[in-house]
TORPA-4810 file (N, C-alpha, C, O; in nm, 3 decimals):
<nodes>
NODE_1_0.008_1.214_0.450_0.025_1.087_0.516_0.172_1.050_0.511_0.236_1.058_0.406_M
NODE_2_0.225_1.009_0.624_0.367_0.977_0.634_0.398_0.839_0.579_0.311_0.752_0.570_A
NODE_3_0.522_0.823_0.542_0.568_0.694_0.492_0.566_0.592_0.605_0.602_0.623_0.718_K
NODE_4_0.522_0.470_0.574_0.510_0.365_0.674_0.618_0.261_0.649_0.641_0.219_0.535_V
NODE_5_0.683_0.219_0.754_0.789_0.119_0.744_0.729_-0.022_0.743_0.618_-0.043_0.793_K
NODE_6_0.801_-0.116_0.687_0.754_-0.254_0.677_0.739_-0.317_0.815_0.655_-0.406_0.833_A
NODE_7_0.817_-0.273_0.913_0.807_-0.330_1.048_0.668_-0.308_1.107_0.615_-0.395_1.178_E
NODE_8_0.609_-0.194_1.078_0.475_-0.168_1.131_0.371_-0.256_1.062_0.271_-0.292_1.123_S
NODE_9_0.395_-0.291_0.935_0.305_-0.382_0.866_0.320_-0.524_0.919_0.222_-0.599_0.925_F
NODE_10_0.441_-0.562_0.958_0.463_-0.697_1.008_0.389_-0.721_1.139_0.356_-0.835_1.172_R
NODE_11_0.363_-0.616_1.214_0.291_-0.628_1.340_0.141_-0.647_1.319_0.070_-0.684_1.412_A
NODE_12_0.092_-0.622_1.199_-0.051_-0.633_1.169_-0.087_-0.775_1.127_-0.001_-0.854_1.088_S
NODE_13_-0.216_-0.806_1.137_-0.263_-0.937_1.092_-0.282_-0.934_0.941_-0.282_-0.828_0.879_T
NODE_14_-0.297_-1.053_0.884_-0.314_-1.064_0.739_-0.444_-0.994_0.694_-0.447_-0.930_0.589_A
NODE_15_-0.550_-1.007_0.774_-0.676_-0.943_0.737_-0.664_-0.791_0.737_-0.718_-0.723_0.649_D
NODE_16_-0.594_-0.737_0.836_-0.572_-0.592_0.841_-0.492_-0.545_0.720_-0.520_-0.441_0.662_E
NODE_17_-0.392_-0.624_0.684_-0.309_-0.588_0.569_-0.389_-0.591_0.440_-0.372_-0.504_0.354_L
NODE_18_-0.475_-0.690_0.426_-0.557_-0.698_0.305_-0.653_-0.581_0.295_-0.677_-0.529_0.186_K
NODE_19_-0.709_-0.540_0.409_-0.797_-0.423_0.411_-0.721_-0.297_0.372_-0.770_-0.216_0.294_T
NODE_20_-0.603_-0.281_0.428_-0.519_-0.165_0.396_-0.479_-0.167_0.249_-0.472_-0.061_0.185_K
NODE_21_-0.453_-0.286_0.194_-0.416_-0.299_0.053_-0.529_-0.252_-0.037_-0.505_-0.183_-0.136_L
NODE_22_-0.651_-0.290_-0.003_-0.767_-0.247_-0.082_-0.781_-0.095_-0.077_-0.808_-0.032_-0.179_V
NODE_23_-0.763_-0.037_0.041_-0.772_0.109_0.056_-0.667_0.179_-0.030_-0.696_0.277_-0.098_E
NODE_24_-0.544_0.127_-0.026_-0.437_0.190_-0.102_-0.458_0.175_-0.253_-0.426_0.267_-0.329_L
NODE_25_-0.512_0.063_-0.297_-0.539_0.046_-0.440_-0.649_0.142_-0.486_-0.643_0.193_-0.598_K
NODE_26_-0.748_0.166_-0.401_-0.851_0.264_-0.435_-0.791_0.404_-0.444_-0.824_0.481_-0.534_K
NODE_27_-0.703_0.435_-0.348_-0.637_0.565_-0.352_-0.551_0.579_-0.477_-0.548_0.685_-0.540_E
NODE_28_-0.481_0.474_-0.512_-0.397_0.476_-0.632_-0.482_0.499_-0.757_-0.443_0.575_-0.846_Q
NODE_29_-0.598_0.435_-0.763_-0.690_0.453_-0.874_-0.735_0.599_-0.883_-0.738_0.657_-0.992_F
NODE_30_-0.770_0.658_-0.769_-0.813_0.798_-0.767_-0.699_0.892_-0.805_-0.722_0.993_-0.872_N
NODE_31_-0.579_0.860_-0.763_-0.464_0.943_-0.798_-0.439_0.941_-0.950_-0.400_1.042_-1.008_L
NODE_32_-0.462_0.826_-1.012_-0.445_0.819_-1.158_-0.543_0.913_-1.228_-0.506_0.979_-1.326_R
NODE_33_-0.665_0.918_-1.180_-0.763_1.009_-1.240_-0.723_1.155_-1.218_-0.742_1.238_-1.306_F
NODE_34_-0.670_1.184_-1.100_-0.627_1.321_-1.073_-0.511_1.361_-1.163_-0.503_1.475_-1.207_Q
NODE_35_-0.422_1.268_-1.192_-0.310_1.297_-1.282_-0.365_1.325_-1.422_-0.322_1.420_-1.488_V
NODE_36_-0.459_1.243_-1.467_-0.512_1.258_-1.602_-0.588_1.389_-1.620_-0.586_1.448_-1.728_A
NODE_37_-0.655_1.434_-1.514_-0.732_1.557_-1.524_-0.652_1.680_-1.483_-0.702_1.792_-1.491_S
NODE_38_-0.529_1.660_-1.438_-0.444_1.772_-1.400_-0.476_1.830_-1.264_-0.439_1.945_-1.237_G
NODE_39_-0.543_1.756_-1.179_-0.584_1.806_-1.048_-0.495_1.758_-0.933_-0.519_1.794_-0.818_E
NODE_40_-0.394_1.678_-0.962_-0.311_1.621_-0.857_-0.228_1.730_-0.791_-0.149_1.798_-0.857_L
NODE_41_-0.246_1.747_-0.659_-0.175_1.851_-0.585_-0.037_1.803_-0.537_0.058_1.881_-0.533_E
NODE_42_-0.027_1.675_-0.501_0.097_1.622_-0.448_0.143_1.505_-0.534_0.104_1.391_-0.508_N
NODE_43_0.226_1.529_-0.635_0.270_1.422_-0.724_0.350_1.312_-0.653_0.352_1.199_-0.699_P
NODE_44_0.415_1.344_-0.542_0.495_1.246_-0.470_0.406_1.141_-0.403_0.452_1.031_-0.375_A
NODE_45_0.281_1.175_-0.377_0.190_1.082_-0.311_0.169_0.956_-0.395_0.152_0.847_-0.341_R
NODE_46_0.171_0.972_-0.526_0.152_0.857_-0.616_0.261_0.753_-0.594_0.232_0.633_-0.589_K
NODE_47_0.385_0.796_-0.581_0.497_0.705_-0.560_0.493_0.644_-0.419_0.525_0.526_-0.402_Q
NODE_48_0.454_0.723_-0.321_0.445_0.673_-0.183_0.342_0.561_-0.174_0.366_0.458_-0.111_I
NODE_49_0.227_0.581_-0.238_0.121_0.480_-0.236_0.170_0.353_-0.305_0.147_0.242_-0.255_V
NODE_50_0.236_0.368_-0.419_0.286_0.251_-0.492_0.384_0.170_-0.406_0.379_0.047_-0.406_R
NODE_51_0.470_0.239_-0.335_0.569_0.169_-0.253_0.505_0.103_-0.131_0.547_-0.005_-0.089_R
NODE_52_0.403_0.167_-0.074_0.334_0.106_0.040_0.260_-0.019_-0.004_0.254_-0.117_0.070_E
NODE_53_0.202_-0.017_-0.125_0.137_-0.137_-0.178_0.240_-0.249_-0.190_0.212_-0.363_-0.154_I
NODE_54_0.358_-0.217_-0.240_0.464_-0.317_-0.254_0.507_-0.371_-0.118_0.530_-0.491_-0.104_A
NODE_55_0.518_-0.284_-0.019_0.556_-0.328_0.116_0.453_-0.425_0.173_0.489_-0.528_0.230_R
NODE_56_0.325_-0.391_0.156_0.220_-0.478_0.208_0.222_-0.613_0.138_0.208_-0.717_0.203_I
NODE_57_0.239_-0.613_0.006_0.244_-0.739_-0.068_0.364_-0.823_-0.023_0.354_-0.945_-0.015_K
NODE_58_0.476_-0.759_0.005_0.594_-0.830_0.052_0.569_-0.894_0.187_0.603_-1.011_0.208_T
NODE_59_0.509_-0.819_0.279_0.482_-0.871_0.412_0.379_-0.984_0.405_0.392_-1.084_0.476_V
NODE_60_0.277_-0.969_0.320_0.179_-1.077_0.304_0.246_-1.203_0.250_0.212_-1.314_0.291_L
NODE_61_0.340_-1.187_0.158_0.414_-1.301_0.106_0.499_-1.367_0.212_0.507_-1.490_0.218_G
NODE_62_0.562_-1.287_0.297_0.643_-1.340_0.407_0.555_-1.420_0.502_0.593_-1.529_0.546_E
NODE_63_0.438_-1.366_0.534_0.347_-1.435_0.626_0.296_-1.565_0.565_0.282_-1.665_0.635_K
NODE_64_0.269_-1.564_0.435_0.221_-1.685_0.368_0.332_-1.791_0.365_0.305_-1.910_0.384_A
NODE_65_0.455_-1.749_0.342_0.568_-1.843_0.338_0.592_-1.901_0.477_0.624_-2.019_0.490_A
NODE_66_0.578_-1.818_0.579_0.600_-1.866_0.715_0.490_-1.963_0.757_0.516_-2.058_0.832_A
NODE_67_0.369_-1.940_0.710_0.258_-2.031_0.743_0.269_-2.161_0.666_0.220_-2.264_0.711_A
NODE_68_0.333_-2.158_0.552_0.347_-2.278_0.469_0.458_-2.371_0.514_0.461_-2.487_0.473_G
NODE_69_0.546_-2.324_0.598_0.661_-2.406_0.642_0.620_-2.505_0.748_0.703_-2.581_0.796_K
</nodes>
């Protein structure tokens, strides 16, 4: 899965972002288990998922701040 830029997240609705956030957190949880059992094939994926979660949280915060003004 390719890295996603924040601009593409900004084009999405808040509900879509929340759904994507849940999916990424589930993937992150599964990656942790793969690391613990030694089955992780792509160690870089763990960092990519973490950063995408941060991007989504940032965009959700921006949208919340813009709605609050």
